[in-house]
N, C-alpha and C positions, 0 to 999 in steps of 0.2 A: 504494500500500500504506500503510495507516494503522497506526502503531505507538504503543502506550501506554507512557509512562514508568513508570507504576505497575506495569504488568505486567513491564517490564524489571527494575525494582527487585526484584521477587519472584524473578526468575530469576538475579540476579547477587549472589552472596554475597561480601562483602568482609571478610576476617579482621580488618581494622583498624576496621571499623564506620563507614567513611566513607560519607556519603550519595552517591547517584548524582547527577551534575550535572543541572541542569535548564535549561529554556529554550534559548537560543542556544548555550550552552556544550556541552550534550549534542548538539545539532544539528550543531555543528562537528566533534565527535568522530565522529559517524556518517558525515558527509560525507567526512571524512578517510579513512574506511575504504572509500570507493568507493561508498557508498550515499547518493546525493545527497538531501539534505533539501530539498524544494520548498516546504514550508509548515509553520508551527508554530502550533497553536491551543491556548489554555488553556481549560479547562472547570472550572466549579464554583467560581469565585471568589465569595466571600460565603457559600457553603453551609456553611462551618465553624460558622455560627451556628445551623444547623438541629439540633434535638435530638429525642430519643425522648420522646414524650408518652404518659402513661398516662391512659386514659379512666376517670374516676371516676363520671360519671353522664351520661345522655343524656335530654333532655326536648324535647318539641315547642316550637317558638317560639310565644309567645302571640299573635303578630300576623302569622304567615306560615306557610301550610300546608307549604311545601317546605323550610323551614329548621328546624334543630335547635339547641338550646342545650346545649353540651357543657361539663361541668366537667372540667378536665384538669390533671394534675400534670406540671409541666415539670422535676421533679427537686428543686426547692427550694420551690415554692409552687403552690397550686391556682388556676387562672385560668379565667375564663369566656370561651368562644369560640363564636361563631356559625358554623355550617357548613351548607352546602347539599347536601353529598354524600349519596347514598342508602346508602352502605356503611359508615357509622360503626360500629365494633365495639361490643359491649356493654361494660359496666364491666370493667376489667382488661385490655382490648385496648390495643395499642400503635399509635401513629400518628406520622407525621413532622410536627413542629411548628416553625413559624417564629415566634419571639417578637417582641415590639415592638422595633424597631430593626434587625431583620435586613433585608438587601437581597437580593432574589431576582434570578436572571438576567433581563436586560432592564432592569436598573436600577429594579426595582419595590421600593419601600421599604414595610416593614410598620409600621403605626402602629395605635394604639388608635382604634377608631371605633365609632359607634353604628349598629346595624343594626335598623331597625324598633323602636326604643326600647330595645334591649338592648345594653349596652356589650360589645364584643368586643375581647379583649386578645391579638391575634396571629392566626395563620392555620394551619389544618390543610391540608397540601399534597398535591397529586397528583404523579405522576411527571413529567407534562408541565410543571407549574408550576416544578419544580426542574430541568427539562431533563435528566433522567436516564433518560427513557424516553418512549414514545409514548402511554402510557395516560392518558387524561383523563376517563374515564367515572366515576371516583370517586377518593377519597383513597387514599394508600398505607397499607395495613394491614401492620404490621411483626410479626415473631415475638414472641410473648408472653414469651419467655425474656429478651428484652432489658430493660434497666433504664431507668427514666425518668431523663431528664437526660443520658444518653449522647449524645455528638455523632454525627450520622449518618455523617460522614466517617471516624470511627474504626471504625464498625461495617461500612461498605461500602467496601472499597478501590475506587478509580477514580471515586468521585463528584467529587473534586477531582483533576484529571489534566491532563497536557500530552500532546497528540497530535501526532505527527510524520508528515507525509506524505512518503513516500519515492518517488523515481523509480527503481525497480529495473530494471536492464537485463536483457534476456532471458537472459543467460548466468548469472544468479544466482537460480535458482528457490529455493535454500535461504533467501534473504532474504525470501521471501513468507510468513514466519511469524516469531513473536517469538523462537522458539528460535534460528533462524539469525542474527538480528541480535544477540541476547544472546551467542551464541557468539563472534562477532567482537569485541564489546565486552569480554568476559571476558578474551580474550587481550591486547587492547590495554591494559586497565586492571589486569591482574594479579589478576582476581577468579576465583571458582569458579562455573561454570555449574551451577545447582541445577535438575536435571531434575525436573519435577513427579512425584508418586507414580504408579507404574505398577502395574496389577493383574497378578498372575501366576496366571491361572486354570488349575487342574488339571482339565481337562474331558475328556470322552470324545471319541474321534476319530469323526467322522461323515462317512465318505467320500461318502455319498449327498447331503450338503448342497450341494456345489459340483461341477459338471462343467465342464471346460475343453475347448472344441472349436476354439478359435482361439489356439493357443499363440504364434503369431508376432505377435499383436496384444496379448496380455495376458501380461506377463512374470511376474506373481505375483498371486494372489487369495487373500485371507484371509477366510473366512466364519465367523461365530460365531452360534450359536443361543442366544437368551435367553428366559426365561420369567418371568412374574410382574411385568412392568413396569406401573407406574401412570403413565399419561401425563397431564400437567397443566402448569400454569405453572411456570417455572423460578424458583429463588430470586432474590432481589433482586440479589445480587452478580453473578450470571451475566447477568441482563437488563441491568444497568448496563454491564457489560464489553462486551457485544455492541453496545449502543446507542452507546457512545463510539466504536466502530469502524465505525459506519454500517450495522450489521446489525439487522434487525427481529426481536425475540424472537417465537417461534412457540409452541413447547412444549418441555418439558425434553429430550425425545429429540432433536429437530431442533436445539435450541440447543446441546446437547452436541457434536453433529457439527460445528456451526459454530465452537464454541470450539476444538476440536482443529484445525480448519482454520486458524484464526488463530494458534494456538500452534505447531503443527508444520509448517504449510504443506501438510498432507496432506488432500485431500478424502476424506470418508467418506460413506457412505449407509446409512440404516436402512430396511429393508423391514418391513411388517407381515407376519410369516411366515404368519399364518393366511389371508392373502389370496393367497398364492402357491400355485399348483397343485402338489400333492404336497409343499409346504413346502420347496422347494429351488430353486436357481438354476442356469442353464446360461449360460456365457459363450460366445457364438457370433456369427457374422456374420448379419445380417438377410437375409431373402429379399426380393427386389425386390418392392415394392408392399405389404409388411406395414405394418399400421397400428399406431400407438401414440399415446396422449394423455399429454402431460407434466404435471407437477405444476402448472404454470401454465395448465392446460386448453387447451394448444395441440395440435391434431391434426396428426400427422406421417405422411407417406407415406415409408417407409424405403427406402433403397437397398441394394443387395447389398454395398456397401463399408462400411456402418455396422455398428459393433460394438455389440451389445446385451447386456444382462443379462436373460435370459428365465427364466420358470419352465418347468414341464413342457409348457406349451401356447403361450404368447405372450410377446412382449417386455414387460418390466416397467421397463426403464430404458434410456436411451441412454448407453452406457458412457462414463464420464468427463465427461459433459455435464450431464444432468439425469435425475432419477427420473421414474417413471410415476405417473399419478394413481391407477390402480386398486390399487396396492400401497403407497400412502403411509400414513404413521403418523397415527393420529387418537386422540382421547381414549378410544375403545373398544378400542384395541390393547393387548394384553397379551403376546403372543409376537412377538419381534423377530428379524430376521436382520441382523447388522451386517456391512457390506462395507468392506474396506480393500484397495486394489489398486494395481497399477502398470500403466498402459496405454501403448502405443507413442505417442510425442508427435505425430508428423506426421499419422497418420490421425485423431487426435482433433481436430486443427486443421481438417482437411478437413470432418469431420462437423459441427463447430460452425459453421463458416462457411457450409456449404451450407444448414443449417436455420435460420440466423440466431439461434443460441442461444449467446451469448457469456456464460458464467457464471463464477462464482468458481472452480468446479471445472475447467472447460475451460481457463481462463486458466493454471492451475497445471499441469495434466496436459500441455498442449501445450509447456510449457517444460521438462518432465522432473522429476517429483518423485522423492523417495528410493525406491529399489527394494530397499533392504536393511534395515539396523538401524532407520532412522527410520520405515519403514513399520510394522514390528512394534511400535515404541514408541508410535506414534500409536494403533494399535488397542488396545494395553493401557491407554493413558490413557483412551480412550473407554469401555472396559469398566469401569474403576474408577469413572468418573463415573456411568455408567448404573446400576451397583449402588448407589452412594451416593445418587443423586438420584431414581431411579425405583423402587428396590427390586428391580430385575431381577436374575436369577440366570443366569449363563452355564452352559448344560447340555451344550454340545458345540461342536466347531469342526472346520474342515478347511482345509488349505492346499494349493493347487495351483500349480505353477510352469510357465511357458512360457519364451520366449526373452527374456532380459534382457541389457542392455549389459554387455560385459566391463569389469572394473576394470583399467585399464592399470598397468603397472609402469614408473615414470618414473625415469630416471637423473638425479640432481641432483648437480652438482659445486659444492661450497661455494666453491671458488676462483673459479669463473666467476660465481657469484652476487655475490661481492664486486666482481669486475671490472665486471659489467654495472651494478651499482648505484653504483659509485664510492665505496663506504663500507666501512670495516673492520668488518663485522658478523661476530662470532665464531660458530664452529660451534654453541656452546651456545645462543645466541640464535636462530639459524636453526632448530635442532631444537625449541626451546621454542615458537616461533611456529607451525611446521607441526604439531607435536604437539598444540598447543591447538586447532588447526583440525581435529583428528582424522585427520591424515594419518599412516599407518603408515610408519615409517622403519626401514630396515635399514642400519646403519652398518658392516657387515662390512668394506667397502672405505672407508677414511677419506677418499679423494679422490673417490669416486663412490658416493653413497648410492643405494639403491633405495627409492623412495617409492610407496606405494599410496594414492591419494586416497580419501576416504570416498564412499559411494554417494550422499550428498546434494549432491555437487559434480561434476556431469557436465561442467563447464567445464574441469576440470583434466585435461589430456591430454598435456602436454609440459613440458619443463624450464622454458621461459620462463613458463609459467603459475605454477609454483611460485615462481620468482624474483619474479614480480609479487605473489604473496601475501606474501612476506617484506617487500617494499617497502611494500605496502599497510598492513600492521600496524605495521612499524617506523616509518613516517611519512615522507612527502616533506619535511615541515618539518624533519626531522633532517639533511637533506643539508647538509654543512658548506660554509661560504663558502670555506674553504681546504681543498684536498684533503688528507685524512689517510690516503690509500691507501698501504699498504706497496708498495714497488716490485715486490716479487715477484709481487704479484697481477696486475701488468700484463704480466709476461713471457709470451711465447708458450708456453714450456714449462709454465707453470702453468695455462694455459687451453686450449691446443691449438686455439684458435679464431680466431687472428689472420687477418684478411682478407689475401689476397695483395696485394702491391704493385700499385698501379694499378687496383684493383677498387673500385667503389662498390657496396655491398650494396643489396639491395632496401629495407632499413630506411632507409639513408641517402638513397636515391632518394626515399622518401616524405618524409624530413626536408627535402629540397630543395624539394619541392612545398609543404610546410607553411611553410617559410621565405619563399617568394615570396608565398604567399597572406597571410601575417601582415603583410606590408608594404602591404596594401590593394590588391593586384592581383587581378584576376579571372582564374580559370583558363579557358582556351579549349581545347577538344578538337576539333581540326580533322580533316577527312577525309584519308586517306592518298592519295586520288586528286587529281591536280592538272592544271591547264591548262599544256601545254608552253610556250605563248607567255608566260604569266606567269612561269614559271620562267626563261625566257631573259632577261626584263627584269631580274630580280633577279641572275641568275648566268649571264652569257653562256657558251655552250658546255655548259649543263646538259643539253640534250636529247641530247647525244652519250653521256652516261652514264646517261640516264634509262631506267627499266624500262618498256617499252611494254606496255600491256594488250591482249590479243587481242580481248577482247569488253567494251569499256568500258561502264559503266552510262549515261554521258552524254558528249556530245562534248567538254565542257570538262574532263573528268577522264580523259584517255586515257593518262596515265602516273602512276607513283607519284612522290610529291613528293621532290625532292632538297634542299628548303630549307623552313624553317618560316615564313619571312617572308610569302610570298604569302597563306597562309591567315590569318595574323594581320592583314595589311593589309585583307583582305576583311572580316573581322569588325569592324575599326576603322571602315572606311568605312560599314558598315551602321549602327553605333552613332552616328557623327557625324551621319549624315543624319536620325536619329530624335530626338536630344536634343542639347542644347548643352553638355554636361559633358565634361571631359577623359576620355580613355579610357586605361585602364591594364590591359594584358593580358599573360598569360604562357602558355606551353605547354611541357610536357615530353613529348617524343614522339620517335619514330624517323623518320629520313629513309632513303631507299632509293636506291642507285645501284650501277652496275657499277664494280668496282675492279680492282686488280691480282689476278690469279689466285694464290691462296696456294700456296707451295711446300711440299714435304714429302710424306711417304708415310703410309700408314695405312689402316685399313678404310674411312674416309669421305673420303679425299683426293679421289677422283674426283668425288664429289658436291660437296665443298666448292668445287672449282674452278668449278663451274657455278652457285654461289649468289652473290647480290649482297651488298654491304655494307649493314648496317642500323645505323649509328651512332645513338646517343641524343643528342639535343640539347635544350637548355633555351633558349627564346627569350623575350625581354621586349620589349614594344612600348609606348611612351608617346606619346600623340597628343593635341594640344590645338588645336582649330580656333580661328580668330580670335575673340576675345571670350569664349571659354569659360574659366571660372576657378572652381575650388572651394577656393581658399585654399592649395593645395599646388602647388609648382613642377613644371613639365614641361620639363626641360632635361637636358643631358648630365650635370650634377652629380647630379641626382636619380637618373638611370639608373645611374651608376657606384655610387652609394650602395646601390641595390637589389641589384646584382650582388655587390658586395663583402660586404654584410651576409649575403647568402645563403650565400656561401662561408664566411664566418666562422661561421655557424650550423652548418656541417658540420665545423668545427674546422680550416679551411684559411685560412692567411694569404696574401693575394694582393697583388701589386704591379701598377702600371700601367706599360706600356712602349710605345714607338713601334710602329706597325703596319708590319710588313715585307711581308706578303702583299698581293696585289691583291684588294681588296674593292670590287666594282662598286657594291654598294648603299650603301657608306659611303665617299663621296669624301674625298680628303685635306682636312684642316682640323680639324674637330671629331670626332676619333676616337682610339681608343687600344686597345692589346692588353692582355689580362689574363694575368698569369703567376702560377703557384704555384711558388716556387723558380725553377728555370731552365726550367720546363715551360710553354709557352703553352697556355692552356686556354680562351680565348675572346677576344671583341672587342666593342666597342660604339662608337656614334657617331651622328651626325645622318644621317638617310636622304636619299638623293639626291633633289633636287626632281623629276626626271623620273618617279620611281616614284610620288610623290604625285599627279602629273597622271594617270598611268596608272590609278590607282585612284579617280579623280574626287574627291580630297580638296580642300577649298576652298583657294584661293590664300592664302598666308600661314600655312598650318597648320604647327605645330611638331611634328616627328615624330622619335623617337629609337628605335634598335633595338640590343639587345645579345644576344649568344648565347654559351652555354657548351657546350663539347664535353664532355658528362657522362662519356662513356666514358674520356676522358683524365684525369679528375680523380684525383689520387693518393688512396690510402687515408688518411683523417684520422688524425693522431697523437692520443694521449690528451691531453686538455686539462689543463694545470697551472693551477689556480686560485690566485689571490693576493688579499690583502686590498685593499679600496678605498683609494686614496691618502688620507692623513690631512691633507695640506697642500695648499693651492691652487696651481694652475698660473698662469702668465702667458703672454702671447702677444705677438708682434710681427708686424705686417703688412709685406710686402715687395712693392713694385711694380717690375717689371722691364720695360725696353724691349728687345724681342727680335725676331729675324727670324721670319717666319711659318713658315720651314722647320724651326724647332726645336719639336718637340712638347712639350706641357706635361709629359708623363711623363718626358721627358729632363731637364727642369729639376728635377723632384722628385727624380729619382735622383741628380742632381749635388749637390743640397743634402744628401741623406742621406750621400753619400760624403764630402762636406766635413765634416759633423758627426762622422763616425766618425774623421776624421783629426785632430780637435782634441784635444790631450792633456788629460785630466781634471785638475782642480786641487782638492786637498783630499780628505778621506775621503768626503764626500757632495757631489759636485759637481753643479752644474746640468746638466741634459741635455735634449736634444731629446725631447719626450714628448707624448703625447696630452693635449690641453687639457681643461678641465672640461666643455666643451660640445661638443667635436669628436669625430670618430670616428677620426682619424689625426693623427700628429704634424705633418704638412704637408698643408694643404688648399688646393686651387685655388678661389679665391673668385670671380674674374671674369676673362674673356678679352675685352678690349675692342679693337675696331678701328674707326677712324672719325676724326671731327674731333679734331685735336690730336695724332694719331699718324701718323707718316710712312707713306706707302703701302708695302705689302710688309712692314710690321712690326706688332707687337701690343703692347698693354700688359697684362701678365699679373700679376694680383694674387694673392698667396699669403699664407697665415697660418701661422706657425710657433709651436708650443707648447713651453713650457719648464717644468720643475719639478725639484725634488730629492726624494730618497726620504723623508727624515725631518726636513725643516725647510722653512721658507718661503724662497724665493729672493729676492735683492735686485735692484732695477732695474739697478744698476751691473754686477753679474756677468752678468746676462742680456744686457745690451746688448753687453758685451765678447764673449760667446759668439756672439751673433747676428751681429755684425760679422765675426767670424772665419769663420763658416759661409758668409756671403754672399760674402766675398772668395774663399774656397776654391772655391765653386761657380762663380763667374765665371771663375776660372782654368780650370776644367774645360770651360766652355762657350766659351772664347775661340777655340779652333780652329775651331768651327763658326760663330761670330758674333763677330768682333773688336769690334763696336760694342755688344755686350750690356752694359747698365749699369742701375743702379737709377734709377728716375724720381724 
């Protein structure tokens, strides 16, 4: 969709007189409103030098039959210009003149030059030379009422313009016209939307003008009869406006319908009424095999599913797609029938796709144009322009109505709006935004408003849609870095919509998927069917709880999966065999198994006891074959970072703990459990080498797997935001000599316990804190076993971060705190490893 800044400026009235932003500034505003600007093009640079020239005399060139010598007044002086166009007007006529020194589009500089012995001081221009239209057969002849010396850019709005290319999503048909974009900007900028003049014709009712025989396909049809039209070229301002938006000017009638299309987003069509049998139209379904020729001379064989606009005898237009050739407007037309209608979107899409006619009209109709006030306004706008530019007079009209979409009544809770957005937006601002977007609001109940969206916004169907509108206009960039949300807005009593404890909503489920994908992982969607032998390798005894299929599609998929790892390993093995890059996969999906029969009574208890468990799991697999490297690590630290970051994205703070359960696929050594509070929610670690062999992964492959039990994740608490630290942190590395029997998670927990036991000194003491580059206060950097380390022991390297709230910490105080934390942690670990010591 192309949008003109000049046109927007005419539609937006600012009481302060401030100019509308230009260039990237306006593009950013439009994009911030959810209408993505995909390109910005400036037109007409240099054309401010082009002026209106008055022809004083015209004479043949003395040495060239096809050239003329024109004496021309440029407003201040009379100049001699040589011109080769055949349509130079007689004395008194006005033309577009480029004086010496002007630069035309294409970096073409105008200078004085001698043409066949005659000195020429400038150039009389055509539309194409100025790139304001396609006409190059002759020069531009301007209205005689214009004065010599006036700048062309002052006389014709849009000659110098900035055009924005918008990527409009299918749910925003209102943005397929300048009025829709201007409406959004008016609310955002505090301006008034200036609707163009609308005709108010008082005409006779002509019931015979329109007959509706397909009310389920045509919700509304407005037909107007006009007489006395004079069809011809459009005025320059209209031709320029259409040309800037990529449309070819045809004649004043067709150009007017195209102008209204680009202004209101409403397709219109004009018939030559004299060429319609009985001068009327019938909206009906076609008969199978009926023939029609379109305006672009394409012969169609119609289907019974095609909606047509017919006259008393035959189809004259493919409704919502394209008009017919036999009733098209020509220079001989004087009587017109103007159509403004709303057609059901889905059938229009089917018809356009079947016949291969993807037009500006079908593009809008299949997305759902306005079926209410906007439809009538578009028709009135066109009637006014037809009267003004063609001299036509509206003599009658008729409106018929079929089945139109209902306008929903949406309950909007201002308190919930603030809760969802995380900002203290007042009721007055919410009402101002929605009212500016033409949403009708009933505030009889202060806590639960009743809102009716306008008919040009078919996408507004539920409360969340209105909340999004408030956020879209208020601006995501207004989201504060520190939460300013009053506590009451978060209380369940204020919203009534707090998720029950232990439940992860569908929205948060999607956020989990997004959080994993955002870390560079590829989402895998595996089959629910699995090979029982593979499941047994990953989870011995799985076949006892597996759900066996009576009629499996294939031998290797005879049960429903009880684990995500076999499917992910299969996908990883396929990728490793085909390329040498590391593989990072995740899947969020259900597993299936027989569990304990649920207790309790109720209408579904008997059925529930016969149904399997279907827990939701999130599995992450990192695999790197020998020699594969893309610059990013594939190790247990990388995997823990992925899982902890994903939980943090959900607003859940997790800790690492020792693994208590038996996990066959993660042997003792490099593994840990994930807890949120006291609740275990997952585990991760290095995959057993036997599994890598079973899936034919190369020897030496590094493979790590982590899993979250999504169903067990607690409901996230509201996030309390705080300012970024103003002062730098410092860190200390700690290398410990430990027994292999002590998990790293136990060491981290012991260090946190010791830090909590150290009494603070002063009003702003140094504390254990996240470093400037880390993601946690204590990070496991390396787990070394080998030369220089006694067998059965490990060298564990950790990094501890320290900072104060409002000052820089000193090395001395940090070292004192660090020594106290290390000593306290060693006392905690002493019972399990009396030999534990710093290295």
